[in-house]
C-alpha positions as CSV (number, residue, x, y, z in Angstrom):
1,X,0.1,0.0,0.0
2,X,1.3,3.4,-0.8
3,X,0.8,6.0,1.9
4,X,0.9,9.7,0.8
5,X,2.8,11.6,3.6
6,X,2.5,15.3,3.9
7,X,4.5,17.9,5.8
8,X,4.1,21.3,7.0
9,X,7.4,23.3,8.2
10,X,6.6,26.0,10.4
11,X,7.5,29.4,9.5
12,X,10.5,30.3,11.2
13,X,10.8,33.3,13.5
14,X,14.1,34.1,12.7
15,X,16.6,33.8,9.9
16,X,19.2,30.9,9.9
17,X,22.5,32.1,9.1
18,X,24.4,29.6,6.8
19,X,27.2,31.3,5.5
20,X,29.2,34.3,6.7
21,X,29.4,36.0,3.4
22,X,26.1,34.7,1.9
23,X,23.2,36.3,3.1
24,X,21.1,35.0,0.0
25,X,21.1,31.6,1.8
26,X,18.8,32.9,4.4
27,X,15.1,32.1,4.0
28,X,11.8,31.6,5.7
29,X,10.1,28.3,5.2
30,X,6.4,28.3,4.6
31,X,4.1,25.7,6.3
32,X,2.5,23.1,4.1
33,X,-0.8,21.4,4.2
34,X,-1.1,17.9,2.6
35,X,-3.7,15.2,2.4
36,X,-3.5,11.2,2.7
37,X,-5.3,8.0,2.9
38,X,-4.4,4.8,4.9
39,X,-4.5,2.8,1.5
40,X,-4.8,3.2,-2.2
41,X,-7.6,0.6,-2.7
42,X,-10.9,0.2,-1.1
43,X,-13.6,-2.4,-1.5
44,X,-17.1,-0.8,-2.4
45,X,-18.6,-2.3,1.0
46,X,-15.9,-0.5,3.0
47,X,-18.3,2.0,4.3
48,X,-16.3,5.3,4.8
49,X,-12.8,6.4,3.6
50,X,-10.7,8.8,5.8
51,X,-8.8,11.4,4.0
52,X,-6.4,12.9,6.5
53,X,-5.4,16.5,6.2
54,X,-2.1,17.3,8.2
55,X,0.2,20.1,9.4
56,X,3.1,19.7,11.6
57,X,2.6,23.0,13.4
58,X,-0.8,24.3,14.8
59,X,-2.4,27.4,13.7
60,X,-3.6,30.0,16.1
61,X,-6.7,30.4,13.8
62,X,-9.3,27.8,12.3
63,X,-8.0,27.0,8.8
64,X,-10.6,26.2,6.0
65,X,-9.2,23.8,3.4
66,X,-11.0,23.7,-0.1
67,X,-10.8,20.7,-1.9
68,X,-12.7,19.0,-4.8
69,X,-13.4,15.2,-5.7
70,X,-13.0,13.7,-9.1
71,X,-12.5,10.7,-10.8
72,X,-14.3,8.0,-12.5
73,X,-16.4,7.3,-9.6
74,X,-19.8,9.3,-9.6
75,X,-20.9,11.5,-6.4
76,X,-24.5,10.4,-5.5
77,X,-24.1,6.9,-7.1
78,X,-20.7,5.5,-5.7
79,X,-20.2,7.8,-2.8
80,X,-22.1,10.3,-0.6
81,X,-21.6,13.8,-1.6
82,X,-19.4,16.1,0.3
83,X,-19.3,19.7,1.0
84,X,-16.1,20.5,-0.8
85,X,-14.3,22.2,2.2
86,X,-13.3,21.1,5.6
87,X,-12.0,23.1,8.8
88,X,-8.8,22.6,10.5
89,X,-9.4,23.9,14.0
90,X,-6.9,26.2,15.7
91,X,-4.3,24.4,17.7
92,X,-4.7,20.9,16.0
93,X,-2.5,19.2,13.6
94,X,-5.0,17.3,11.5
95,X,-8.5,17.2,10.6
96,X,-10.3,14.0,9.0
97,X,-13.0,13.9,6.2
98,X,-14.7,10.8,6.0
99,X,-16.3,9.9,2.7
100,X,-19.2,7.3,2.7
101,X,-19.0,4.7,-0.2
102,X,-22.4,3.4,-1.5
103,X,-22.5,-0.2,-1.8
104,X,-24.9,-1.1,-4.5
105,X,-25.9,-4.4,-6.4
106,X,-24.6,-3.4,-9.7
107,X,-21.8,-5.3,-11.3
108,X,-19.1,-2.7,-12.6
109,X,-15.7,-1.9,-13.2
110,X,-13.2,-0.6,-10.7
111,X,-13.5,3.1,-10.3
112,X,-11.2,6.0,-9.2
113,X,-11.7,8.7,-6.6
114,X,-9.3,11.8,-6.5
115,X,-9.2,14.3,-4.0
116,X,-7.4,17.6,-4.4
117,X,-6.6,20.4,-2.1
118,X,-7.5,23.9,-4.2
119,X,-7.5,26.4,-1.2
120,X,-6.4,27.3,2.3
121,X,-7.6,30.3,4.2
122,X,-7.3,31.6,7.7
123,X,-3.6,31.6,8.0
124,X,-1.2,33.4,5.5
125,X,1.6,31.2,6.6
126,X,0.2,28.2,5.2
127,X,0.4,26.9,1.7
128,X,-0.6,23.9,-0.1
129,X,2.0,21.4,-0.2
130,X,3.3,19.2,-3.1
131,X,1.4,16.3,-1.9
132,X,-1.9,18.0,-2.4
133,X,-3.4,15.2,-4.2
134,X,-4.5,11.8,-3.3
135,X,-6.0,8.9,-5.7
136,X,-7.4,5.6,-4.7
137,X,-9.2,2.7,-6.1
138,X,-12.7,1.7,-5.5
139,X,-13.1,-2.1,-6.4
140,X,-16.5,-3.6,-6.9
141,X,-17.8,-6.2,-4.4
142,X,-20.5,-7.7,-6.7
143,X,-20.3,-10.6,-9.1
144,X,-22.4,-11.8,-12.1
145,X,-24.4,-14.8,-11.3
146,X,-22.6,-17.2,-13.4
147,X,-18.9,-16.4,-12.8
148,X,-16.3,-18.7,-11.5
149,X,-17.9,-22.0,-12.0
150,X,-18.4,-24.8,-14.3
151,X,-20.8,-24.6,-17.1
152,X,-22.4,-28.0,-18.3
153,X,-24.3,-28.1,-21.7
154,X,-27.1,-30.6,-22.2
155,X,-28.0,-32.2,-25.2
156,X,-31.6,-33.2,-24.1
157,X,-33.6,-35.8,-26.0
158,X,-33.8,-35.5,-29.7
159,X,-36.9,-33.7,-31.0
160,X,-37.9,-32.8,-27.2
161,X,-36.4,-29.3,-27.3
162,X,-35.3,-30.0,-23.7
163,X,-31.6,-29.3,-24.1
164,X,-30.3,-27.0,-21.5
165,X,-27.5,-25.3,-19.5
166,X,-26.6,-25.8,-16.0
167,X,-24.2,-23.7,-13.6
168,X,-22.2,-25.5,-10.9
169,X,-20.3,-23.3,-8.3
170,X,-16.5,-23.9,-8.1
171,X,-16.9,-25.5,-4.5
172,X,-20.0,-27.5,-5.9
173,X,-22.4,-26.0,-3.4
174,X,-24.5,-24.4,-6.0
175,X,-26.2,-26.2,-8.9
176,X,-28.6,-24.2,-11.1
177,X,-30.1,-25.9,-14.0
178,X,-32.0,-24.4,-16.9
179,X,-29.8,-21.4,-16.8
180,X,-30.9,-20.1,-20.4
181,X,-34.6,-20.9,-19.8
182,X,-34.7,-19.1,-16.5
183,X,-32.6,-16.0,-17.4
184,X,-34.4,-15.4,-20.7
185,X,-37.8,-16.5,-19.7
186,X,-38.3,-19.1,-22.6
187,X,-39.7,-22.4,-22.6
188,X,-38.5,-24.8,-25.4
189,X,-35.4,-23.1,-26.8
190,X,-33.0,-25.6,-27.8
191,X,-33.0,-29.1,-29.5
192,X,-29.7,-30.9,-28.8
193,X,-26.9,-28.6,-27.5
194,X,-23.7,-29.9,-29.2
195,X,-21.1,-27.8,-27.9
196,X,-20.4,-24.1,-26.5
197,X,-17.6,-21.8,-27.4
198,X,-16.4,-18.4,-25.6
199,X,-14.8,-15.5,-26.9
200,X,-14.4,-12.6,-24.5
201,X,-17.3,-11.9,-22.6
202,X,-19.7,-13.9,-24.9
203,X,-20.9,-17.3,-25.1
204,X,-21.8,-19.1,-28.4
205,X,-24.3,-22.2,-27.7
206,X,-24.1,-24.2,-30.8
207,X,-27.5,-25.9,-31.0
208,X,-27.2,-29.0,-33.5
209,X,-30.7,-29.9,-34.1
210,X,-32.1,-26.5,-33.8
211,X,-29.6,-25.4,-36.8
212,X,-28.7,-22.2,-34.8
213,X,-26.2,-20.6,-32.4
214,X,-27.3,-18.6,-29.3
215,X,-25.2,-15.9,-28.5
216,X,-25.2,-14.8,-24.8
217,X,-23.2,-12.9,-22.0
218,X,-21.2,-15.8,-20.4
219,X,-21.4,-14.4,-17.0
220,X,-25.1,-13.5,-17.1
221,X,-26.6,-15.6,-19.8
222,X,-28.7,-12.9,-21.1
223,X,-29.5,-13.6,-24.7
224,X,-27.7,-11.1,-27.0
225,X,-28.4,-12.7,-30.6
226,X,-29.3,-15.8,-32.5
227,X,-27.5,-16.9,-35.7
228,X,-29.7,-19.2,-37.8
229,X,-29.1,-18.5,-41.5
230,X,-26.3,-20.3,-42.9
231,X,-26.0,-23.2,-40.6
232,X,-26.8,-26.8,-41.4
233,X,-25.9,-29.4,-38.6
234,X,-23.5,-27.1,-36.8
235,X,-21.1,-29.1,-34.4
236,X,-18.3,-27.1,-32.9
237,X,-16.8,-23.4,-32.9
238,X,-13.7,-21.8,-32.5
239,X,-12.3,-18.2,-33.0
240,X,-9.3,-17.2,-35.1
241,X,-8.3,-13.8,-36.6
242,X,-11.2,-12.0,-35.5
243,X,-13.7,-14.5,-36.7
244,X,-15.5,-17.6,-35.6
245,X,-15.6,-20.7,-37.2
246,X,-18.2,-23.4,-37.0
247,X,-18.2,-27.0,-38.5
248,X,-21.2,-28.1,-40.4
249,X,-22.2,-31.6,-41.1
250,X,-24.6,-30.6,-44.0
251,X,-27.5,-32.8,-45.1
252,X,-27.0,-36.4,-44.0
253,X,-28.0,-37.7,-47.4
254,X,-25.1,-35.8,-49.1
255,X,-21.4,-36.4,-48.4
256,X,-20.3,-33.5,-50.4
257,X,-22.1,-30.6,-48.7
258,X,-20.0,-30.4,-45.4
259,X,-18.5,-27.0,-44.7
260,X,-16.8,-24.6,-42.0
261,X,-19.1,-21.6,-41.4
262,X,-17.3,-18.1,-41.1
263,X,-19.1,-16.0,-38.7
264,X,-18.7,-12.2,-38.5
265,X,-18.6,-11.6,-34.9
266,X,-19.9,-8.0,-35.1
267,X,-23.0,-8.7,-37.0
268,X,-23.4,-12.3,-36.0
269,X,-24.0,-13.6,-39.3
270,X,-22.3,-16.3,-41.5
271,X,-20.4,-14.3,-43.9
272,X,-18.8,-17.1,-46.0
273,X,-18.4,-21.0,-45.9
274,X,-15.3,-23.1,-46.4
275,X,-16.0,-26.5,-48.3
276,X,-14.4,-29.3,-46.6
277,X,-14.5,-33.2,-46.9
278,X,-17.2,-35.1,-44.9
279,X,-17.7,-34.9,-41.1
280,X,-15.9,-31.8,-39.7
281,X,-16.1,-32.0,-36.0
282,X,-13.6,-30.6,-33.3
283,X,-11.6,-27.6,-34.2
284,X,-8.3,-26.2,-32.7
285,X,-6.8,-22.7,-33.4
286,X,-3.0,-22.2,-33.5
287,X,-2.1,-18.7,-34.2
288,X,-4.0,-18.0,-37.6
289,X,-4.3,-21.7,-38.5
290,X,-7.7,-23.5,-37.7
291,X,-7.3,-27.4,-37.5
292,X,-10.3,-29.6,-38.2
293,X,-10.8,-33.2,-37.1
294,X,-12.5,-34.9,-40.0
295,X,-14.6,-37.4,-37.9
296,X,-16.7,-38.4,-40.8
297,X,-20.3,-37.2,-40.0
298,X,-22.7,-39.9,-40.9
299,X,-19.7,-42.1,-42.0
300,X,-16.1,-42.1,-41.0
301,X,-13.0,-40.2,-42.2
302,X,-9.4,-40.0,-41.2
303,X,-8.1,-36.5,-41.8
304,X,-7.2,-33.3,-40.4
305,X,-8.1,-30.3,-42.5
306,X,-5.8,-27.3,-42.3
307,X,-7.3,-23.9,-42.9
308,X,-5.7,-20.4,-43.1
309,X,-7.8,-17.9,-41.2
310,X,-6.3,-15.1,-43.1
311,X,-7.6,-16.1,-46.3
312,X,-10.4,-18.7,-45.3
313,X,-9.0,-21.4,-47.5
314,X,-7.9,-24.9,-47.3
315,X,-4.3,-25.2,-46.9
316,X,-3.7,-29.0,-46.8
317,X,-5.0,-31.9,-45.3
318,X,-3.1,-34.6,-42.9
319,X,-4.0,-38.1,-42.9
320,X,-4.3,-39.6,-39.3
321,X,-6.2,-42.6,-37.9
322,X,-9.9,-43.2,-38.7
323,X,-12.4,-41.2,-37.1
324,X,-10.2,-38.5,-35.3
325,X,-12.4,-37.0,-32.6
326,X,-10.3,-34.7,-30.5
327,X,-7.4,-32.5,-30.8
328,X,-4.9,-30.6,-28.2
329,X,-1.6,-28.7,-28.6
330,X,1.4,-29.8,-26.2
331,X,3.8,-27.0,-24.7
332,X,5.7,-27.2,-27.9
333,X,3.1,-26.5,-30.4
334,X,2.6,-29.9,-31.7
335,X,-0.7,-31.2,-32.5
336,X,-2.1,-34.3,-30.8
337,X,-4.9,-36.1,-32.5
338,X,-6.7,-38.8,-31.1
339,X,-8.6,-41.2,-33.5
340,X,-10.8,-43.7,-32.2
341,X,-10.8,-46.0,-35.2
342,X,-13.9,-47.3,-37.1
343,X,-16.4,-49.1,-34.6
344,X,-17.3,-52.9,-34.8
345,X,-20.7,-51.9,-35.8
346,X,-19.6,-50.6,-39.4
347,X,-18.3,-54.3,-40.0
348,X,-15.1,-52.8,-40.7
349,X,-13.5,-52.3,-37.3
350,X,-10.0,-50.7,-37.4
351,X,-7.6,-49.9,-34.7
352,X,-7.5,-46.5,-32.9
353,X,-4.1,-44.4,-32.9
354,X,-2.8,-41.3,-31.4
355,X,-0.8,-38.9,-34.0
356,X,1.6,-36.1,-33.2
357,X,1.8,-33.5,-35.9
358,X,4.6,-31.0,-36.0
359,X,2.6,-27.8,-36.9
360,X,5.7,-26.1,-38.3
361,X,5.2,-28.1,-41.6
362,X,2.1,-30.1,-40.5
363,X,3.5,-33.5,-40.8
364,X,3.1,-36.5,-38.6
365,X,6.2,-37.1,-36.7
366,X,4.9,-39.8,-34.0
367,X,1.9,-42.3,-34.0
368,X,1.1,-44.7,-31.2
369,X,-1.3,-47.5,-31.9
370,X,-4.0,-48.9,-29.8
371,X,-4.8,-52.6,-29.1
372,X,-7.6,-54.0,-31.2
373,X,-11.0,-53.3,-30.0
374,X,-10.0,-50.2,-28.0
375,X,-11.7,-47.0,-29.4
376,X,-10.5,-44.0,-27.1
377,X,-12.0,-40.5,-27.0
378,X,-12.1,-37.3,-25.3
379,X,-8.3,-36.4,-25.4
380,X,-7.9,-33.5,-22.9
381,X,-4.7,-31.8,-21.5
382,X,-3.5,-30.5,-18.2
383,X,-0.2,-29.0,-18.0
384,X,2.4,-31.6,-19.5
385,X,0.0,-34.5,-18.9
386,X,-2.6,-35.8,-21.5
387,X,-5.8,-37.8,-20.5
388,X,-7.9,-39.8,-22.6
389,X,-11.0,-42.3,-22.0
390,X,-11.3,-45.7,-23.0
391,X,-14.5,-48.0,-22.0
392,X,-14.8,-47.1,-18.4
393,X,-11.2,-46.0,-17.7
394,X,-9.0,-42.7,-17.9
395,X,-5.7,-42.9,-18.9
396,X,-2.7,-40.4,-18.4
397,X,0.1,-40.0,-20.7
398,X,2.9,-37.2,-20.3
399,X,3.9,-35.2,-23.3
400,X,7.4,-36.6,-23.3
401,X,6.3,-40.4,-23.2
402,X,7.5,-43.0,-25.7
403,X,4.8,-45.3,-25.3
404,X,1.2,-45.3,-24.4
405,X,0.3,-46.0,-20.7
406,X,-0.4,-49.8,-19.9
407,X,-2.3,-48.7,-16.8
408,X,-5.4,-46.7,-16.4
409,X,-5.4,-44.0,-13.7
410,X,-9.2,-44.2,-12.8
411,X,-11.5,-47.2,-13.4
412,X,-15.1,-48.0,-13.2
413,X,-16.2,-44.6,-14.9
414,X,-19.4,-44.2,-16.9
415,X,-18.4,-40.8,-18.8
416,X,-20.1,-39.3,-21.7
417,X,-17.3,-36.7,-22.1
418,X,-14.8,-35.3,-19.7
419,X,-12.4,-32.2,-19.1
420,X,-9.7,-31.3,-16.8
421,X,-8.7,-28.1,-15.2
422,X,-6.0,-27.4,-12.6
423,X,-5.6,-31.1,-11.7
424,X,-9.0,-31.9,-11.2
425,X,-10.9,-34.3,-13.6
426,X,-14.6,-33.7,-14.5
427,X,-16.6,-36.2,-16.3
428,X,-20.4,-36.3,-17.1
429,X,-22.7,-39.4,-16.6
430,X,-25.9,-39.3,-18.9
431,X,-27.2,-42.3,-16.7
432,X,-30.3,-43.8,-18.6
433,X,-30.6,-40.8,-20.9
434,X,-34.1,-39.8,-19.8
435,X,-33.6,-39.0,-16.3
436,X,-31.1,-36.4,-15.0
437,X,-27.3,-37.0,-15.4
438,X,-24.6,-36.0,-13.1
439,X,-21.2,-34.2,-13.0
440,X,-18.4,-36.5,-11.6
441,X,-15.2,-35.0,-10.0
442,X,-11.7,-36.6,-9.3
443,X,-8.8,-35.0,-7.8
444,X,-5.7,-36.0,-10.2
445,X,-3.1,-35.5,-7.4
446,X,-4.2,-39.0,-6.0
447,X,-7.1,-39.8,-8.5
448,X,-9.5,-39.9,-5.7
449,X,-13.2,-39.3,-5.9
450,X,-14.2,-35.8,-4.9
451,X,-17.9,-35.3,-5.3
452,X,-20.9,-36.1,-7.7
453,X,-23.5,-33.4,-8.6
454,X,-26.8,-33.7,-10.3
455,X,-27.3,-31.9,-13.4
456,X,-30.0,-32.2,-16.3
457,X,-30.8,-34.5,-19.2
458,X,-27.9,-35.8,-21.2
459,X,-25.0,-33.7,-20.2
460,X,-22.7,-33.3,-22.9
461,X,-19.8,-30.9,-22.6
462,X,-18.0,-29.2,-19.8
463,X,-16.8,-25.7,-19.7
464,X,-15.1,-23.2,-17.1
465,X,-15.9,-19.8,-16.3
466,X,-13.7,-17.4,-14.6
467,X,-14.1,-14.0,-13.3
468,X,-15.5,-11.2,-15.5
469,X,-13.1,-8.2,-16.3
470,X,-14.5,-5.0,-14.5
C-alpha cells in the first residue's frame, strides 16, 4: 500500500545564518498542508474512507481547506456527496474527512476517486503542499451470477426441445439447472446442444438440431443474438483472426455438402463458408491456422483439414487414424490427434491411434497404435499431461512419453465426455438418457473421487467460467 505523507514546516521566527558571507542563503520556510489516506484501494463495501489533512505546526486560527473530488466514480451513485471544504481547528495538527461509499448491487468496473486540495484560508503562513492530491481505487464487491464456476451443456432428448445449460459453483455447493431458460424466460428453446464456445465476454451455444447458435453474455446468460441463417447441422466453434469458425455436417444424405461456416462476430451472421470433406467435427486454433478433425459425420473419415484463417482457404489435409475425435496442443506447439478407429458396428472395425503433428510443416512425426477393439476418445490436456478415455477408464500420458500407458489412472467410470482443469478431472454421466445425469469430480493428485453433482438430461460438455473483467 502506498501512503502519501504530507508535511508542513513551521514558519521560522528568525533567519538562519548559513554562511558568513552569503546572506542569500537565509530564507523563511512556509508551512504546508497535505492530504493522505491509509490505503490506495478500497472495497465498495468498506463503508467510509478517511482523508487526513495534516500540518506539523498548529495554527492560532481555524483554517479552512477547500478541495474537490473527481475521478471515474460518481458522486451520489458511488459515494455520498461532500461539501468541498473542511475546517482544521486552531491548535490541531490534523483533521479527517470521512467519505461514505455507496454499496450497490450493480456489477461494475473498478473506479477511481481523486481528492485535490484547492485552497487554504485563515492563516497566511500556510500553503498547499506538494502532496496535495490523493487517488485511490474503489473495487466492486458484486459479481455476475455465473462467474467462477462450471458450465455444463446438455443435449437433451432428440426432437424434445429439452436441451439446457447448468451452472455449478467452484465449490460445488450451488447447482442451477435450466440457466438459459430461466434468465431469458423461454420454454423450449433448444433441440440438442452440441457444444459451446467462449470469446471474451460472450458465449456461443451451438444447437445442432435447431440449426442455430445462441449468443449470450457468458456471465449472465442473457441472450444477445441468434445466428440461424447459413448453418446446417452445426457442431463445434472456435475463434481465429477475429472471426468465428463453425463445423457443419450439412445434409446427412449428401457427403459432399459439409463445410466450415465463417461468422462475422460484429453482426453475428455467416459471412462465408469453406467447403471441406465429410464430417468436420472438433476444431483447434494455432495462431491463424485452424485445424479441423474430420471425424466423418454420418460416415467415417481419417484426415485433419488445415485452414488458413487469414484467407479462409484450405491449405492442406493431414492423414491420421480413422475417426479423429479430439485435438490438443502440447507446450511445444505440436498437435496431438486422437482417432478412435472405426467401430465394430461398421463391419470394418479398425484400430485406434494417436498421432503427433509438427505444426511447423504439418507432418506426422509420431504415431501410437492402440490395441484391437480399443476405441479411445476425449483427449484432454492439463500442463504436460494428456488424458483420454477408453470404455470405463481414464489413462494419463505425459507429453514426453515414448509409449502409450499400460495402466489406467481411474477405472469404473461411465463418462459421456470429460475435461480437466487445474489438476481436477470432470466427467459427465448421462445415466439412462432420460433422467438427470451427473457431473463427477476427481482429484488428479491422488485420483480420488471428490463429489458427484446432479445436473440435467444428457449432459454433454463441460466448460469453465472465470472472473469477468471489471
